[in-house]
C-alpha positions as CSV (number, residue, x, y, z in Angstrom):
1,M,0.0,0.0,0.0
2,S,1.5,3.3,-1.0
3,E,2.1,6.0,1.6
4,T,-0.2,9.0,1.4
5,H,0.7,12.5,2.2
6,P,-1.6,15.4,3.0
7,I,-2.0,17.9,0.2
8,P,-0.4,21.2,1.3
9,E,-2.7,24.1,1.6
10,V,-2.3,26.7,-1.1
11,K,-2.8,30.3,0.0
12,R,-5.1,32.0,-2.4
13,V,-3.8,35.3,-3.7
14,E,-6.3,38.2,-3.5
15,S,-7.1,39.7,-6.9
16,E,-6.8,43.5,-7.5
17,Q,-10.6,43.8,-7.8
18,E,-11.1,41.8,-4.5
19,K,-8.5,44.0,-2.8
20,A,-10.2,47.2,-4.0
21,E,-13.6,45.9,-2.8
22,R,-12.2,45.0,0.6
23,H,-10.6,48.4,0.9
24,A,-13.9,50.0,0.1
25,R,-15.7,48.0,2.8
26,E,-12.9,48.8,5.4
27,L,-13.1,52.5,4.5
28,A,-16.9,52.5,4.9
29,D,-16.4,50.9,8.3
30,F,-13.9,53.6,9.3
31,F,-16.2,56.4,8.1
32,Q,-19.0,54.9,10.1
33,E,-16.8,54.5,13.1
34,M,-15.7,58.1,13.0
35,Q,-19.3,59.2,12.5
36,E,-20.3,57.4,15.7
37,H,-17.8,59.5,17.5
38,G,-19.1,62.7,15.9
39,L,-16.2,63.0,13.5
40,A,-15.6,63.1,9.8
41,P,-12.4,62.6,7.7
42,E,-10.9,65.3,5.6
43,A,-7.9,63.4,4.4
44,M,-6.2,60.0,4.7
45,Y,-2.5,59.3,5.3
46,Q,-0.8,56.3,3.8
47,H,2.9,55.6,3.0
48,G,3.9,59.2,3.9
49,K,1.4,60.6,1.4
50,T,-1.9,62.4,1.8
51,Y,-5.1,61.4,-0.1
52,A,-8.5,63.0,-0.2
53,A,-11.1,61.1,1.9
54,N,-14.8,61.7,2.2
55,E,-18.0,59.7,2.2
56,N,-17.5,58.7,-1.4
57,G,-14.2,57.0,-0.6
58,T,-10.5,57.7,-1.2
59,V,-7.8,57.1,-3.8
60,G,-5.5,55.7,-1.1
61,T,-4.9,52.1,-0.1
62,L,-5.4,50.3,3.1
63,D,-2.6,47.8,3.2
64,R,-1.2,49.1,6.5
65,P,-2.5,47.9,9.9
66,F,-4.2,51.3,10.6
67,G,-6.5,53.9,9.1
68,V,-5.1,57.3,9.7
69,F,-7.3,60.3,8.9
70,R,-7.2,64.1,9.4
71,V,-10.3,65.2,11.2
72,A,-12.5,67.6,9.2
73,E,-12.1,71.2,10.5
74,E,-15.8,71.6,11.3
75,H,-15.6,68.7,13.7
76,Q,-12.8,70.2,15.8
77,R,-15.4,71.0,18.5
78,V,-15.7,67.3,19.2
79,V,-12.0,67.0,19.7
80,G,-12.0,69.8,22.2
81,S,-8.7,71.2,21.0
82,K,-7.6,74.2,19.0
83,E,-5.1,72.0,17.2
84,R,-5.9,70.0,14.1
85,A,-6.4,66.3,15.0
86,I,-5.5,63.0,13.5
87,Y,-7.9,60.0,14.0
88,K,-6.0,56.7,14.1
89,T,-7.9,53.4,14.2
90,Q,-6.7,49.8,14.1
91,M,-7.9,47.4,11.5
92,E,-9.5,44.4,13.0
93,S,-8.0,42.1,10.3
94,K,-4.4,43.2,10.8
95,T,-2.0,42.1,13.6
96,G,1.5,42.9,14.6
97,A,0.9,46.4,15.9
98,G,-1.4,47.8,18.5
99,I,-3.2,51.0,19.4
100,D,-2.9,49.9,23.1
101,R,0.9,50.1,22.7
102,E,0.7,53.6,21.3
103,V,-1.6,54.7,24.1
104,A,0.8,53.2,26.7
105,F,3.7,55.0,25.0
106,Y,2.1,58.4,25.3
107,Q,0.5,58.0,28.6
108,K,3.0,56.0,30.6
109,F,6.4,55.7,28.9
110,L,7.0,59.1,27.1
111,P,7.7,60.9,30.4
112,Q,10.3,58.2,31.2
113,V,11.8,58.5,27.7
114,Q,12.1,62.3,28.0
115,A,13.7,62.1,31.4
116,A,16.4,59.9,30.0
117,L,17.3,62.4,27.2
118,S,20.0,65.1,27.5
119,P,18.5,68.6,27.9
120,E,19.6,69.6,24.4
121,V,18.0,66.6,22.8
122,R,14.9,66.8,24.9
123,E,14.4,70.4,23.7
124,G,15.0,69.4,20.1
125,L,12.4,66.6,20.0
126,A,8.7,66.9,19.6
127,F,5.8,64.4,19.9
128,P,2.1,64.6,19.1
129,K,-0.3,65.1,22.0
130,L,-2.7,62.2,22.8
131,L,-6.0,64.0,22.8
132,K,-8.5,61.2,23.3
133,V,-8.8,57.4,23.5
134,F,-11.8,55.5,22.1
135,E,-12.4,52.1,23.5
136,K,-14.2,49.0,22.3
137,E,-15.0,46.2,24.7
138,G,-12.7,47.7,27.3
139,K,-9.7,48.0,24.9
140,A,-8.2,50.9,23.1
141,K,-9.6,50.9,19.5
142,A,-8.8,54.3,18.2
143,I,-7.1,57.6,19.3
144,L,-7.0,61.2,18.5
145,L,-3.6,62.9,18.2
146,S,-2.6,66.5,17.6
147,E,-1.5,66.9,14.0
148,L,2.2,67.8,13.4
149,Q,3.0,70.1,10.5
150,G,6.4,69.8,8.9
151,D,8.4,67.9,6.3
152,L,8.8,64.1,6.5
153,L,12.4,62.9,6.4
154,G,11.6,60.5,3.6
155,V,8.9,58.6,1.8
156,H,8.2,54.9,2.5
157,D,10.5,52.6,0.6
158,F,11.7,55.3,-1.8
159,G,15.0,56.2,-0.2
160,Y,16.2,59.2,1.7
161,E,15.4,62.8,0.7
162,G,18.3,64.5,2.4
163,K,16.4,66.6,5.0
164,A,18.1,65.3,8.1
165,T,21.1,67.0,9.7
166,T,23.7,65.8,12.2
167,A,21.5,67.3,14.9
168,D,18.6,65.1,13.8
169,F,20.9,62.0,13.9
170,Q,21.9,62.8,17.4
171,R,18.3,63.2,18.5
172,I,17.2,60.0,16.8
173,I,20.1,58.0,18.4
174,E,19.4,59.3,21.9
175,L,15.7,58.7,21.4
176,V,16.2,55.1,20.5
177,R,18.6,54.5,23.5
178,A,16.0,56.1,25.8
179,V,13.2,53.9,24.5
180,Q,15.4,50.8,25.1
181,K,15.4,51.7,28.8
182,I,11.6,51.1,29.1
183,S,10.9,48.0,31.2
184,P,9.9,45.1,29.0
185,A,7.7,43.7,31.8
186,E,5.8,47.1,32.0
187,L,5.2,47.1,28.3
188,Q,4.0,43.6,28.3
189,A,1.6,44.4,31.1
190,A,0.3,47.5,29.3
191,S,0.0,45.6,26.0
192,P,-0.2,41.8,26.3
193,S,-0.1,41.4,22.5
194,T,3.4,42.8,22.4
195,K,5.7,40.5,20.4
196,S,8.9,39.1,21.7
197,I,11.6,38.5,19.1
198,D,14.5,36.1,19.4
199,H,16.9,38.0,17.1
200,A,19.6,35.3,17.3
201,N,17.3,32.9,15.4
202,S,15.3,35.5,13.4
203,E,18.3,37.1,11.7
204,A,19.5,33.8,10.4
205,E,16.1,33.2,8.9
206,W,15.8,36.8,7.5
207,L,19.0,36.4,5.6
208,S,17.5,33.7,3.3
209,Q,19.6,31.6,0.9
210,D,18.4,33.6,-2.1
211,K,19.7,36.8,-0.6
212,V,23.0,35.2,0.3
213,D,23.3,33.8,-3.3
214,L,22.5,37.3,-4.8
215,I,25.2,38.9,-2.6
216,G,27.8,36.3,-3.8
217,K,26.7,36.8,-7.4
218,Q,26.8,40.6,-7.4
219,L,29.7,41.2,-5.1
220,G,32.0,38.3,-6.0
221,E,33.4,35.1,-4.8
222,G,33.5,34.8,-1.0
223,Y,31.0,37.5,-0.2
224,D,28.2,34.9,0.3
225,T,30.4,33.2,3.0
226,K,31.2,36.6,4.5
227,S,27.4,37.3,4.8
228,L,26.8,34.2,6.7
229,Q,29.8,34.9,9.0
230,V,28.3,38.3,9.9
231,I,25.2,36.5,11.3
232,T,27.3,33.8,13.1
233,E,29.6,36.3,14.7
234,A,26.8,38.4,16.1
235,E,24.8,35.4,17.5
236,K,26.8,35.0,20.7
237,S,26.5,38.7,21.6
238,I,22.8,38.7,20.8
239,R,22.2,35.7,23.1
240,Q,24.0,37.4,25.9
241,Q,21.8,40.5,25.6
242,P,19.0,41.1,28.1
243,E,15.5,41.6,26.6
244,R,14.8,45.3,25.9
245,V,12.0,47.4,24.4
246,L,12.6,48.2,20.7
247,S,10.8,51.0,18.9
248,E,10.9,48.9,15.7
249,D,9.7,51.7,13.5
250,V,11.8,54.8,14.0
251,F,12.7,55.7,10.4
252,Q,12.2,58.5,7.8
253,T,8.4,58.1,7.3
254,N,7.8,58.4,11.0
255,L,10.1,61.4,11.6
256,M,9.5,65.0,10.6
257,V,11.4,68.3,10.6
258,L,9.2,71.0,12.1
259,P,9.4,74.7,11.0
260,D,11.1,75.6,14.3
261,G,13.9,73.0,13.6
262,R,12.8,70.4,16.1
263,T,12.6,66.7,15.1
264,A,9.2,65.2,15.5
265,S,8.6,61.5,16.1
266,F,5.3,59.6,15.9
267,D,3.7,56.2,15.2
268,W,4.6,54.2,18.3
269,E,2.2,51.3,17.8
270,R,4.9,48.8,16.9
271,L,6.9,48.6,20.1
272,E,8.2,45.1,20.7
273,I,10.6,43.2,22.9
274,G,13.8,41.9,21.4
275,T,17.4,41.0,22.0
276,N,19.3,43.0,19.4
277,P,19.7,46.7,20.3
278,G,21.0,47.4,16.8
279,H,17.7,46.6,15.3
280,D,16.3,50.1,16.0
281,Y,18.9,51.8,13.8
282,A,18.9,49.5,10.8
283,K,15.8,50.8,9.0
284,F,16.8,54.4,9.3
285,A,20.3,53.7,8.2
286,S,19.3,51.6,5.2
287,R,16.9,54.2,3.8
288,M,19.8,56.7,3.3
289,W,21.2,54.9,0.3
290,T,20.8,58.0,-1.9
291,E,23.2,59.9,0.3
292,P,26.1,57.6,1.1
293,E,28.2,60.1,3.1
294,K,25.3,60.9,5.4
295,Q,24.5,57.2,5.7
296,R,28.1,56.7,6.8
297,E,27.9,59.6,9.2
298,F,24.8,58.1,10.8
299,I,26.4,54.6,11.1
300,R,29.5,56.1,12.7
301,M,27.5,58.1,15.2
302,T,25.4,55.1,16.1
303,L,28.5,53.0,16.7
304,A,30.1,55.7,18.8
305,A,26.9,56.2,20.9
306,N,26.6,52.5,21.7
307,Q,30.2,51.7,22.7
308,D,28.9,50.9,26.1
309,T,27.1,47.8,24.8
310,P,29.5,44.8,24.3
311,G,29.3,43.4,20.8
312,F,27.1,46.2,19.5
313,K,29.0,46.6,16.2
314,A,28.5,42.9,15.3
315,M,24.9,43.0,16.3
316,F,24.2,46.2,14.3
317,K,25.9,44.7,11.2
318,S,23.9,41.5,11.5
319,N,20.6,43.2,11.7
320,L,21.3,45.8,9.1
321,L,22.4,43.1,6.6
322,A,19.7,40.6,7.4
323,T,16.6,42.7,7.7
324,E,17.3,45.8,5.6
325,Y,20.3,45.9,3.2
326,S,19.7,42.4,1.7
327,H,16.0,42.9,1.4
328,L,16.3,46.2,-0.4
329,F,19.2,44.9,-2.5
330,R,17.2,41.9,-3.7
331,H,14.3,44.2,-4.6
332,Y,16.2,46.7,-6.6
333,A,18.8,44.4,-8.1
334,G,15.9,42.2,-9.2
335,I,14.3,45.1,-11.0
336,V,17.5,45.9,-12.9
337,E,18.0,42.2,-13.9
338,R,14.5,41.8,-15.1
339,A,14.8,45.1,-17.1
340,E,18.0,43.9,-18.7
341,A,16.3,40.6,-19.8
342,D,13.2,42.4,-21.0
343,P,13.7,46.2,-21.8
344,S,10.0,46.7,-22.3
345,R,9.1,45.3,-18.8
346,Y,9.2,48.7,-17.0
347,A,8.2,50.9,-20.0
348,N,5.2,52.1,-18.0
349,R,7.2,52.6,-14.8
350,P,10.3,54.5,-15.8
351,Q,10.6,56.1,-12.4
352,L,10.8,52.8,-10.6
353,L,13.5,51.5,-13.0
354,A,15.5,54.8,-12.6
355,E,15.3,54.4,-8.9
356,A,16.4,50.8,-9.0
357,E,19.4,51.7,-11.3
358,Q,20.5,54.2,-8.7
359,A,19.7,52.0,-5.6
360,A,21.3,48.7,-6.6
361,P,24.9,50.0,-7.0
362,A,24.5,52.2,-3.8
363,L,23.3,49.2,-1.8
364,K,26.0,47.0,-3.3
365,Q,28.6,49.4,-2.1
366,A,27.0,49.7,1.4
367,I,27.0,45.9,1.7
368,A,30.6,45.6,0.6
369,E,31.7,48.2,3.2
370,L,29.8,46.3,5.9
371,L,31.3,42.9,4.9
372,D,34.8,44.3,4.4
373,D,34.8,46.4,7.6
374,T,35.6,49.5,5.6
375,G,34.0,52.9,5.4
376,P,32.0,53.7,8.6
377,W,32.8,50.2,9.9
378,A,36.6,50.6,9.9
379,E,38.1,50.8,13.4
380,E,39.3,54.2,14.3
381,K,43.1,54.3,14.4
382,L,44.5,55.3,17.8
383,P,47.0,58.2,17.7
384,E,50.6,57.1,18.0
């Protein structure tokens, strides 16, 4: 009798029409939800961009865990504030982030974070005000935040726009270090759904074999082995680290330069618990590929600020390579390769191809510096 095996479940891919219909239903639910609170949307924010939003719908998408809307000006009386307000609500179908975590950050942890900052950095940072919390079945479901007005440091997944200065870098680095002083137990108590990440295992999984092969193919013989060595060398240090709170999402789209020169930080719903303190700097560093010198400056400043953490350099390299550089490199190098094989493939998306042609060599150089210990990773020579 032949052995039988269960047929593996095949995950069905949602069609574009089905996705559009789902988004329409979710938007309708959001509009109804806001109406129940005496509010109406004026605009929707997604991927660092602003879209019109009204009862007839929006041209934006809803592939993020939240719906984020500017409250219509005529409804400010409900907010009870002279400031323009942002309504942020969690999608029931999405997980991995939590409004309860954001509420805990503003109500409980922000004062602790600010107390841990140097006076200069504390004066140079700004945060939205938590105006109101809406609950559903005893849990935070939506919030009202004061709207910040300024320029984003970048646009999601489209590189770095060059707005940040050395002062911004210093504020971001100190902010991350202050957040990592939050008690993991207190965060877990405030938000039981908070994830705990074992980075020693996760980073080995994130640097998948196809990424390793691509690095070897593009950078040359031996670089695939070097990539794996970066993960191996960091593993021991990561395992020796205590669990700490990680911001997970401090990067260009969630940072803003205000007209008065301060750096504003927002979107704190993704707080998690992890074992690699370098994780919080990797996303910001990787998105600076369009300005290599500023990218190197930020990496140097990050390494200098974290010299008090044994093994930090190895851990930072491991996370930056596994979670960000290799991911972006695969994306952009893949576009370039496909365009070379079929020049007409991106005829209708010339901007994407142009970006990929710029990004792929920049990321290749950044990965080479990381693996060769050159550029910002080179050890400073002591004076003789």
